[in-house]
PyMOL Python script that loads the backbone (N, CA, C, O; Angstrom):
from pymol import cmd

cmd.read_pdbstr("""\
ATOM      1  N   UNK A   1      -4.697 -16.457   0.555  1.00  0.00           N
ATOM      2  CA  UNK A   1      -5.045 -14.986   1.439  1.00  0.00           C
ATOM      3  C   UNK A   1      -5.005 -13.897   0.466  1.00  0.00           C
ATOM      4  O   UNK A   1      -3.957 -13.599  -0.108  1.00  0.00           O
ATOM      5  N   UNK A   2      -6.207 -13.242   0.243  1.00  0.00           N
ATOM      6  CA  UNK A   2      -6.104 -12.381  -0.820  1.00  0.00           C
ATOM      7  C   UNK A   2      -5.530 -11.048  -0.404  1.00  0.00           C
ATOM      8  O   UNK A   2      -5.045 -10.377  -1.315  1.00  0.00           O
ATOM      9  N   UNK A   3      -5.505 -10.561   0.797  1.00  0.00           N
ATOM     10  CA  UNK A   3      -4.909  -9.305   1.349  1.00  0.00           C
ATOM     11  C   UNK A   3      -4.195  -9.601   2.611  1.00  0.00           C
ATOM     12  O   UNK A   3      -4.647 -10.187   3.594  1.00  0.00           O
ATOM     13  N   UNK A   4      -3.103  -9.146   2.449  1.00  0.00           N
ATOM     14  CA  UNK A   4      -2.153  -9.018   3.522  1.00  0.00           C
ATOM     15  C   UNK A   4      -2.675  -7.925   4.799  1.00  0.00           C
ATOM     16  O   UNK A   4      -3.339  -6.912   4.578  1.00  0.00           O
ATOM     17  N   UNK A   5      -2.266  -8.328   6.019  1.00  0.00           N
ATOM     18  CA  UNK A   5      -2.698  -7.628   6.982  1.00  0.00           C
ATOM     19  C   UNK A   5      -1.478  -6.239   7.137  1.00  0.00           C
ATOM     20  O   UNK A   5      -0.274  -6.433   6.968  1.00  0.00           O
ATOM     21  N   UNK A   6      -2.011  -4.996   7.451  1.00  0.00           N
ATOM     22  CA  UNK A   6      -1.130  -3.982   7.684  1.00  0.00           C
ATOM     23  C   UNK A   6      -0.402  -4.207   9.061  1.00  0.00           C
ATOM     24  O   UNK A   6      -0.657  -5.113   9.855  1.00  0.00           O
ATOM     25  N   UNK A   7       0.294  -3.487   9.166  1.00  0.00           N
ATOM     26  CA  UNK A   7       1.329  -3.541  10.366  1.00  0.00           C
ATOM     27  C   UNK A   7       0.132  -3.384  11.538  1.00  0.00           C
ATOM     28  O   UNK A   7      -0.021  -4.261  12.387  1.00  0.00           O
ATOM     29  N   UNK A   8      -0.801  -2.026  11.488  1.00  0.00           N
ATOM     30  CA  UNK A   8      -1.442  -1.892  12.500  1.00  0.00           C
ATOM     31  C   UNK A   8      -2.525  -3.258  12.964  1.00  0.00           C
ATOM     32  O   UNK A   8      -2.735  -3.607  14.126  1.00  0.00           O
ATOM     33  N   UNK A   9      -3.075  -3.841  11.813  1.00  0.00           N
ATOM     34  CA  UNK A   9      -3.785  -4.942  11.696  1.00  0.00           C
ATOM     35  C   UNK A   9      -2.973  -6.091  12.610  1.00  0.00           C
ATOM     36  O   UNK A   9      -3.399  -6.474  13.699  1.00  0.00           O
ATOM     37  N   UNK A  10      -2.187  -6.402  12.219  1.00  0.00           N
ATOM     38  CA  UNK A  10      -1.175  -7.377  12.876  1.00  0.00           C
ATOM     39  C   UNK A  10      -0.919  -7.008  14.371  1.00  0.00           C
ATOM     40  O   UNK A  10      -1.078  -7.864  15.241  1.00  0.00           O
ATOM     41  N   UNK A  11      -0.505  -5.681  14.690  1.00  0.00           N
ATOM     42  CA  UNK A  11      -0.398  -5.409  15.961  1.00  0.00           C
ATOM     43  C   UNK A  11      -1.769  -5.536  16.809  1.00  0.00           C
ATOM     44  O   UNK A  11      -1.773  -5.937  17.973  1.00  0.00           O
ATOM     45  N   UNK A  12      -2.786  -5.201  16.190  1.00  0.00           N
ATOM     46  CA  UNK A  12      -4.129  -5.497  16.616  1.00  0.00           C
ATOM     47  C   UNK A  12      -4.475  -6.961  16.875  1.00  0.00           C
ATOM     48  O   UNK A  12      -5.311  -7.230  17.738  1.00  0.00           O
ATOM     49  N   UNK A  13      -3.955  -7.788  16.266  1.00  0.00           N
ATOM     50  CA  UNK A  13      -4.176  -9.179  16.307  1.00  0.00           C
ATOM     51  C   UNK A  13      -3.395  -9.882  17.441  1.00  0.00           C
ATOM     52  O   UNK A  13      -3.861 -10.851  18.040  1.00  0.00           O
ATOM     53  N   UNK A  14      -2.195  -9.352  17.704  1.00  0.00           N
ATOM     54  CA  UNK A  14      -1.298  -9.777  18.749  1.00  0.00           C
ATOM     55  C   UNK A  14      -1.951  -9.162  19.956  1.00  0.00           C
ATOM     56  O   UNK A  14      -2.293  -9.902  20.878  1.00  0.00           O
ATOM     57  N   UNK A  15      -2.175  -7.697  20.029  1.00  0.00           N
ATOM     58  CA  UNK A  15      -3.003  -7.301  21.123  1.00  0.00           C
ATOM     59  C   UNK A  15      -4.248  -8.248  21.667  1.00  0.00           C
ATOM     60  O   UNK A  15      -4.497  -8.556  22.833  1.00  0.00           O
ATOM     61  N   UNK A  16      -4.918  -8.596  20.516  1.00  0.00           N
ATOM     62  CA  UNK A  16      -6.062  -9.267  21.030  1.00  0.00           C
ATOM     63  C   UNK A  16      -5.753 -10.901  21.687  1.00  0.00           C
ATOM     64  O   UNK A  16      -6.536 -11.466  22.450  1.00  0.00           O
ATOM     65  N   UNK A  17      -4.677 -11.385  21.289  1.00  0.00           N
ATOM     66  CA  UNK A  17      -4.335 -12.631  21.643  1.00  0.00           C
ATOM     67  C   UNK A  17      -3.315 -12.323  23.130  1.00  0.00           C
ATOM     68  O   UNK A  17      -2.936 -13.264  23.827  1.00  0.00           O
ATOM     69  N   UNK A  18      -3.028 -11.118  23.395  1.00  0.00           N
ATOM     70  CA  UNK A  18      -2.370 -10.813  24.566  1.00  0.00           C
ATOM     71  C   UNK A  18      -2.961 -11.292  26.112  1.00  0.00           C
ATOM     72  O   UNK A  18      -2.188 -11.265  27.070  1.00  0.00           O
ATOM     73  N   UNK A  19      -4.091 -11.640  26.244  1.00  0.00           N
ATOM     74  CA  UNK A  19      -4.634 -12.016  27.406  1.00  0.00           C
ATOM     75  C   UNK A  19      -4.372 -13.530  27.425  1.00  0.00           C
ATOM     76  O   UNK A  19      -4.191 -14.050  28.526  1.00  0.00           O
ATOM     77  N   UNK A  20      -4.341 -14.134  26.543  1.00  0.00           N
ATOM     78  CA  UNK A  20      -3.971 -15.361  26.211  1.00  0.00           C
ATOM     79  C   UNK A  20      -2.718 -15.720  26.475  1.00  0.00           C
ATOM     80  O   UNK A  20      -2.468 -16.827  26.951  1.00  0.00           O
ATOM     81  N   UNK A  21      -1.935 -14.972  26.242  1.00  0.00           N
ATOM     82  CA  UNK A  21      -0.303 -15.241  26.183  1.00  0.00           C
ATOM     83  C   UNK A  21      -0.038 -14.967  27.605  1.00  0.00           C
ATOM     84  O   UNK A  21       0.603 -15.788  28.260  1.00  0.00           O
ATOM     85  N   UNK A  22      -0.526 -13.763  28.193  1.00  0.00           N
ATOM     86  CA  UNK A  22      -0.121 -13.593  29.743  1.00  0.00           C
ATOM     87  C   UNK A  22      -0.754 -14.555  30.628  1.00  0.00           C
ATOM     88  O   UNK A  22      -0.389 -14.616  31.802  1.00  0.00           O
ATOM     89  N   UNK A  23      -1.820 -15.437  30.106  1.00  0.00           N
ATOM     90  CA  UNK A  23      -2.440 -16.545  31.104  1.00  0.00           C
ATOM     91  C   UNK A  23      -1.589 -17.448  30.936  1.00  0.00           C
ATOM     92  O   UNK A  23      -1.275 -18.068  31.953  1.00  0.00           O
ATOM     93  N   UNK A  24      -0.981 -17.808  29.735  1.00  0.00           N
ATOM     94  CA  UNK A  24      -0.125 -19.049  29.552  1.00  0.00           C
ATOM     95  C   UNK A  24       1.120 -18.924  29.975  1.00  0.00           C
ATOM     96  O   UNK A  24       1.881 -19.889  30.043  1.00  0.00           O
ATOM     97  N   UNK A  25       1.498 -17.543  30.350  1.00  0.00           N
ATOM     98  CA  UNK A  25       3.129 -17.545  30.822  1.00  0.00           C
ATOM     99  C   UNK A  25       2.865 -17.523  32.346  1.00  0.00           C
ATOM    100  O   UNK A  25       3.888 -17.525  33.030  1.00  0.00           O
ATOM    101  N   UNK A  26       1.772 -17.503  32.958  1.00  0.00           N
ATOM    102  CA  UNK A  26       1.856 -17.485  34.504  1.00  0.00           C
ATOM    103  C   UNK A  26       2.422 -19.086  34.861  1.00  0.00           C
ATOM    104  O   UNK A  26       2.700 -19.400  36.018  1.00  0.00           O
ATOM    105  N   UNK A  27       2.540 -19.957  33.814  1.00  0.00           N
ATOM    106  CA  UNK A  27       2.858 -21.355  34.090  1.00  0.00           C
ATOM    107  C   UNK A  27       4.295 -21.365  34.188  1.00  0.00           C
ATOM    108  O   UNK A  27       4.808 -22.417  34.568  1.00  0.00           O
ATOM    109  N   UNK A  28       5.265 -20.088  33.830  1.00  0.00           N
ATOM    110  CA  UNK A  28       6.673 -20.246  33.648  1.00  0.00           C
ATOM    111  C   UNK A  28       7.243 -19.280  34.971  1.00  0.00           C
ATOM    112  O   UNK A  28       6.528 -18.716  35.799  1.00  0.00           O
ATOM    113  N   UNK A  29       8.616 -19.270  34.913  1.00  0.00           N
ATOM    114  CA  UNK A  29       9.153 -18.443  36.044  1.00  0.00           C
ATOM    115  C   UNK A  29       9.097 -17.163  35.940  1.00  0.00           C
ATOM    116  O   UNK A  29       9.162 -16.641  34.828  1.00  0.00           O
ATOM    117  N   UNK A  30       9.015 -16.693  36.665  1.00  0.00           N
ATOM    118  CA  UNK A  30       8.541 -15.119  36.676  1.00  0.00           C
ATOM    119  C   UNK A  30       9.743 -14.285  35.994  1.00  0.00           C
ATOM    120  O   UNK A  30       9.500 -13.178  35.515  1.00  0.00           O
ATOM    121  N   UNK A  31      11.196 -14.897  35.953  1.00  0.00           N
ATOM    122  CA  UNK A  31      12.090 -14.094  35.358  1.00  0.00           C
ATOM    123  C   UNK A  31      12.123 -14.394  34.091  1.00  0.00           C
ATOM    124  O   UNK A  31      12.675 -13.527  33.412  1.00  0.00           O
ATOM    125  N   UNK A  32      11.698 -15.390  33.464  1.00  0.00           N
ATOM    126  CA  UNK A  32      11.665 -15.784  31.952  1.00  0.00           C
ATOM    127  C   UNK A  32      10.178 -15.125  31.374  1.00  0.00           C
ATOM    128  O   UNK A  32      10.024 -15.554  30.231  1.00  0.00           O
ATOM    129  N   UNK A  33       9.334 -14.464  31.667  1.00  0.00           N
ATOM    130  CA  UNK A  33       8.029 -14.128  31.372  1.00  0.00           C
ATOM    131  C   UNK A  33       8.013 -13.214  30.095  1.00  0.00           C
ATOM    132  O   UNK A  33       7.394 -13.429  29.053  1.00  0.00           O
ATOM    133  N   UNK A  34       8.928 -12.011  30.436  1.00  0.00           N
ATOM    134  CA  UNK A  34       9.343 -11.196  29.644  1.00  0.00           C
ATOM    135  C   UNK A  34       9.938 -11.552  28.210  1.00  0.00           C
ATOM    136  O   UNK A  34       9.513 -11.034  27.177  1.00  0.00           O
ATOM    137  N   UNK A  35      10.742 -12.286  28.244  1.00  0.00           N
ATOM    138  CA  UNK A  35      11.617 -12.971  27.132  1.00  0.00           C
ATOM    139  C   UNK A  35      10.528 -13.854  26.278  1.00  0.00           C
ATOM    140  O   UNK A  35      10.377 -13.753  25.061  1.00  0.00           O
ATOM    141  N   UNK A  36       9.710 -14.847  27.243  1.00  0.00           N
ATOM    142  CA  UNK A  36       8.942 -15.661  26.445  1.00  0.00           C
ATOM    143  C   UNK A  36       7.843 -14.918  25.721  1.00  0.00           C
ATOM    144  O   UNK A  36       7.471 -15.274  24.603  1.00  0.00           O
ATOM    145  N   UNK A  37       7.315 -13.866  26.371  1.00  0.00           N
ATOM    146  CA  UNK A  37       6.244 -13.016  25.663  1.00  0.00           C
ATOM    147  C   UNK A  37       6.913 -12.647  24.508  1.00  0.00           C
ATOM    148  O   UNK A  37       6.512 -13.281  23.533  1.00  0.00           O
ATOM    149  N   UNK A  38       7.846 -11.794  24.254  1.00  0.00           N
ATOM    150  CA  UNK A  38       8.669 -11.396  23.162  1.00  0.00           C
ATOM    151  C   UNK A  38       8.720 -12.454  22.254  1.00  0.00           C
ATOM    152  O   UNK A  38       8.363 -12.193  21.105  1.00  0.00           O
ATOM    153  N   UNK A  39       9.097 -13.635  22.519  1.00  0.00           N
ATOM    154  CA  UNK A  39       9.370 -14.674  21.644  1.00  0.00           C
ATOM    155  C   UNK A  39       8.080 -15.320  20.882  1.00  0.00           C
ATOM    156  O   UNK A  39       8.001 -15.654  19.700  1.00  0.00           O
ATOM    157  N   UNK A  40       7.130 -15.394  21.869  1.00  0.00           N
ATOM    158  CA  UNK A  40       5.660 -15.629  21.285  1.00  0.00           C
ATOM    159  C   UNK A  40       5.057 -14.781  20.517  1.00  0.00           C
ATOM    160  O   UNK A  40       4.309 -15.177  19.622  1.00  0.00           O
ATOM    161  N   UNK A  41       5.308 -13.361  20.765  1.00  0.00           N
ATOM    162  CA  UNK A  41       4.832 -12.705  19.664  1.00  0.00           C
ATOM    163  C   UNK A  41       5.699 -12.819  18.417  1.00  0.00           C
ATOM    164  O   UNK A  41       5.213 -13.001  17.301  1.00  0.00           O
ATOM    165  N   UNK A  42       6.772 -12.723  18.612  1.00  0.00           N
ATOM    166  CA  UNK A  42       7.846 -12.769  17.332  1.00  0.00           C
ATOM    167  C   UNK A  42       7.523 -14.020  16.450  1.00  0.00           C
ATOM    168  O   UNK A  42       7.564 -13.975  15.221  1.00  0.00           O
ATOM    169  N   UNK A  43       7.182 -15.195  17.200  1.00  0.00           N
ATOM    170  CA  UNK A  43       6.810 -16.400  16.250  1.00  0.00           C
ATOM    171  C   UNK A  43       5.202 -16.171  15.719  1.00  0.00           C
ATOM    172  O   UNK A  43       4.798 -16.746  14.707  1.00  0.00           O
ATOM    173  N   UNK A  44       4.629 -15.571  16.251  1.00  0.00           N
ATOM    174  CA  UNK A  44       3.322 -15.360  15.679  1.00  0.00           C
ATOM    175  C   UNK A  44       3.337 -14.246  14.461  1.00  0.00           C
ATOM    176  O   UNK A  44       2.549 -14.335  13.520  1.00  0.00           O
ATOM    177  N   UNK A  45       4.065 -13.456  14.545  1.00  0.00           N
ATOM    178  CA  UNK A  45       4.239 -12.510  13.297  1.00  0.00           C
ATOM    179  C   UNK A  45       5.149 -13.462  12.431  1.00  0.00           C
ATOM    180  O   UNK A  45       4.683 -13.541  11.295  1.00  0.00           O
ATOM    181  N   UNK A  46       6.118 -14.094  12.570  1.00  0.00           N
ATOM    182  CA  UNK A  46       6.842 -15.060  11.691  1.00  0.00           C
ATOM    183  C   UNK A  46       5.762 -15.978  11.082  1.00  0.00           C
ATOM    184  O   UNK A  46       5.643 -16.030   9.858  1.00  0.00           O
ATOM    185  N   UNK A  47       5.078 -16.605  11.790  1.00  0.00           N
ATOM    186  CA  UNK A  47       4.025 -17.669  11.135  1.00  0.00           C
ATOM    187  C   UNK A  47       3.003 -16.828  10.320  1.00  0.00           C
ATOM    188  O   UNK A  47       2.515 -17.324   9.305  1.00  0.00           O
ATOM    189  N   UNK A  48       2.625 -15.450  10.761  1.00  0.00           N
ATOM    190  CA  UNK A  48       1.670 -14.931   9.872  1.00  0.00           C
ATOM    191  C   UNK A  48       2.344 -14.809   8.263  1.00  0.00           C
ATOM    192  O   UNK A  48       1.758 -15.055   7.209  1.00  0.00           O
ATOM    193  N   UNK A  49       3.544 -14.418   8.423  1.00  0.00           N
ATOM    194  CA  UNK A  49       4.116 -13.851   7.509  1.00  0.00           C
ATOM    195  C   UNK A  49       4.436 -14.991   6.444  1.00  0.00           C
ATOM    196  O   UNK A  49       4.248 -14.793   5.244  1.00  0.00           O
ATOM    197  N   UNK A  50       4.929 -16.194   6.941  1.00  0.00           N
ATOM    198  CA  UNK A  50       5.093 -17.635   6.353  1.00  0.00           C
ATOM    199  C   UNK A  50       3.707 -18.049   5.731  1.00  0.00           C
ATOM    200  O   UNK A  50       3.737 -18.608   4.634  1.00  0.00           O
ATOM    201  N   UNK A  51       2.646 -17.849   6.266  1.00  0.00           N
ATOM    202  CA  UNK A  51       1.428 -18.299   5.773  1.00  0.00           C
ATOM    203  C   UNK A  51       0.875 -17.104   4.962  1.00  0.00           C
ATOM    204  O   UNK A  51      -0.024 -17.449   4.195  1.00  0.00           O
ATOM    205  N   UNK A  52       1.143 -15.944   4.936  1.00  0.00           N
ATOM    206  CA  UNK A  52       0.696 -14.991   3.997  1.00  0.00           C
ATOM    207  C   UNK A  52       1.459 -14.969   2.619  1.00  0.00           C
ATOM    208  O   UNK A  52       1.062 -14.398   1.602  1.00  0.00           O
ATOM    209  N   UNK A  53       2.660 -15.715   2.766  1.00  0.00           N
ATOM    210  CA  UNK A  53       3.384 -15.720   1.332  1.00  0.00           C
ATOM    211  C   UNK A  53       2.958 -16.820   0.619  1.00  0.00           C
ATOM    212  O   UNK A  53       3.285 -16.814  -0.568  1.00  0.00           O
ATOM    213  N   UNK A  54       2.345 -17.727   0.997  1.00  0.00           N
ATOM    214  CA  UNK A  54       1.660 -19.140   0.367  1.00  0.00           C
ATOM    215  C   UNK A  54       0.828 -18.677  -0.816  1.00  0.00           C
ATOM    216  O   UNK A  54      -0.122 -17.924  -0.604  1.00  0.00           O
ATOM    217  N   UNK A  55       1.044 -18.971  -1.724  1.00  0.00           N
ATOM    218  CA  UNK A  55      -0.036 -18.596  -3.060  1.00  0.00           C
ATOM    219  C   UNK A  55      -0.870 -19.998  -3.210  1.00  0.00           C
ATOM    220  O   UNK A  55      -0.336 -20.900  -3.855  1.00  0.00           O
ATOM    221  N   UNK A  56      -1.948 -20.172  -2.730  1.00  0.00           N
ATOM    222  CA  UNK A  56      -2.959 -21.100  -2.989  1.00  0.00           C
ATOM    223  C   UNK A  56      -3.883 -20.930  -3.987  1.00  0.00           C
ATOM    224  O   UNK A  56      -4.528 -19.889  -4.105  1.00  0.00           O
ATOM    225  N   UNK A  57      -4.030 -22.179  -4.948  1.00  0.00           N
ATOM    226  CA  UNK A  57      -4.940 -21.786  -5.960  1.00  0.00           C
ATOM    227  C   UNK A  57      -6.311 -21.558  -5.483  1.00  0.00           C
ATOM    228  O   UNK A  57      -6.551 -21.961  -4.345  1.00  0.00           O
ATOM    229  N   UNK A  58      -7.237 -20.997  -6.127  1.00  0.00           N
ATOM    230  CA  UNK A  58      -8.577 -20.792  -6.080  1.00  0.00           C
ATOM    231  C   UNK A  58      -9.341 -22.241  -6.270  1.00  0.00           C
ATOM    232  O   UNK A  58      -8.746 -23.264  -6.610  1.00  0.00           O
ATOM    233  N   UNK A  59     -10.595 -22.173  -6.029  1.00  0.00           N
ATOM    234  CA  UNK A  59     -11.188 -23.564  -6.213  1.00  0.00           C
ATOM    235  C   UNK A  59     -11.289 -23.986  -7.728  1.00  0.00           C
ATOM    236  O   UNK A  59     -11.104 -25.145  -8.101  1.00  0.00           O
ATOM    237  N   UNK A  60     -11.635 -22.821  -8.662  1.00  0.00           N
ATOM    238  CA  UNK A  60     -11.436 -23.105 -10.162  1.00  0.00           C
ATOM    239  C   UNK A  60     -10.047 -23.761 -10.476  1.00  0.00           C
ATOM    240  O   UNK A  60     -10.011 -24.911 -10.913  1.00  0.00           O
ATOM    241  N   UNK A  61      -8.902 -23.039 -10.258  1.00  0.00           N
ATOM    242  CA  UNK A  61      -7.735 -23.626 -10.264  1.00  0.00           C
ATOM    243  C   UNK A  61      -7.472 -25.123  -9.905  1.00  0.00           C
ATOM    244  O   UNK A  61      -7.047 -25.904 -10.756  1.00  0.00           O
ATOM    245  N   UNK A  62      -7.698 -25.447  -8.810  1.00  0.00           N
ATOM    246  CA  UNK A  62      -7.650 -26.491  -8.127  1.00  0.00           C
ATOM    247  C   UNK A  62      -8.329 -27.419  -8.891  1.00  0.00           C
ATOM    248  O   UNK A  62      -7.747 -28.350  -9.448  1.00  0.00           O
ATOM    249  N   UNK A  63      -9.656 -27.209  -8.962  1.00  0.00           N
ATOM    250  CA  UNK A  63     -10.393 -28.329  -9.863  1.00  0.00           C
ATOM    251  C   UNK A  63     -10.047 -28.392 -11.205  1.00  0.00           C
ATOM    252  O   UNK A  63     -10.424 -29.398 -11.805  1.00  0.00           O
ATOM    253  N   UNK A  64      -9.426 -27.564 -11.811  1.00  0.00           N
ATOM    254  CA  UNK A  64      -8.808 -27.714 -13.020  1.00  0.00           C
ATOM    255  C   UNK A  64      -7.615 -28.494 -13.157  1.00  0.00           C
ATOM    256  O   UNK A  64      -7.514 -29.192 -14.166  1.00  0.00           O
ATOM    257  N   UNK A  65      -6.853 -28.492 -12.453  1.00  0.00           N
ATOM    258  CA  UNK A  65      -5.781 -29.323 -12.117  1.00  0.00           C
ATOM    259  C   UNK A  65      -5.830 -30.552 -11.557  1.00  0.00           C
ATOM    260  O   UNK A  65      -4.984 -31.430 -11.726  1.00  0.00           O
ATOM    261  N   UNK A  66      -6.839 -30.634 -10.869  1.00  0.00           N
ATOM    262  CA  UNK A  66      -7.318 -32.103 -10.392  1.00  0.00           C
ATOM    263  C   UNK A  66      -7.863 -32.860 -11.651  1.00  0.00           C
ATOM    264  O   UNK A  66      -7.551 -34.021 -11.914  1.00  0.00           O
ATOM    265  N   UNK A  67      -8.613 -32.176 -12.318  1.00  0.00           N
ATOM    266  CA  UNK A  67      -9.221 -32.961 -13.374  1.00  0.00           C
ATOM    267  C   UNK A  67      -8.157 -33.227 -14.596  1.00  0.00           C
ATOM    268  O   UNK A  67      -8.314 -34.127 -15.421  1.00  0.00           O
ATOM    269  N   UNK A  68      -7.135 -32.383 -14.591  1.00  0.00           N
ATOM    270  CA  UNK A  68      -6.193 -32.759 -15.588  1.00  0.00           C
ATOM    271  C   UNK A  68      -5.390 -33.911 -15.194  1.00  0.00           C
ATOM    272  O   UNK A  68      -5.135 -34.795 -16.012  1.00  0.00           O
ATOM    273  N   UNK A  69      -4.963 -33.955 -13.950  1.00  0.00           N
ATOM    274  CA  UNK A  69      -4.262 -35.137 -13.480  1.00  0.00           C
ATOM    275  C   UNK A  69      -5.034 -36.486 -13.394  1.00  0.00           C
ATOM    276  O   UNK A  69      -4.385 -37.491 -13.104  1.00  0.00           O
ATOM    277  N   UNK A  70      -6.204 -36.571 -13.596  1.00  0.00           N
ATOM    278  CA  UNK A  70      -7.144 -37.488 -13.663  1.00  0.00           C
ATOM    279  C   UNK A  70      -7.314 -38.399 -14.653  1.00  0.00           C
ATOM    280  O   UNK A  70      -7.719 -39.559 -14.576  1.00  0.00           O
ATOM    281  N   UNK A  71      -6.815 -37.486 -15.998  1.00  0.00           N
ATOM    282  CA  UNK A  71      -6.930 -37.874 -17.254  1.00  0.00           C
ATOM    283  C   UNK A  71      -5.751 -38.762 -17.701  1.00  0.00           C
ATOM    284  O   UNK A  71      -5.713 -39.205 -18.849  1.00  0.00           O
TER     285      UNK A  71
END
""", "prot")
cmd.dss("prot")
cmd.show_as("cartoon", "prot")
cmd.util.cbc("prot")
cmd.orient("prot")
């Protein structure tokens, strides 16, 4: 990933997922919905941060490493 999302962009992403989150929460107890909604949003943020921290090689780097291992 070349560029990390800003806090505003990450919040926009979560807002765009909000209808799906709300729809999924209809299958849970009413008393648990707010807590579960917060947990889901927290997991989205944690997952994004974990993925954003991964340093993946670009295609040329991958190919060079692959060809080096083939010899």
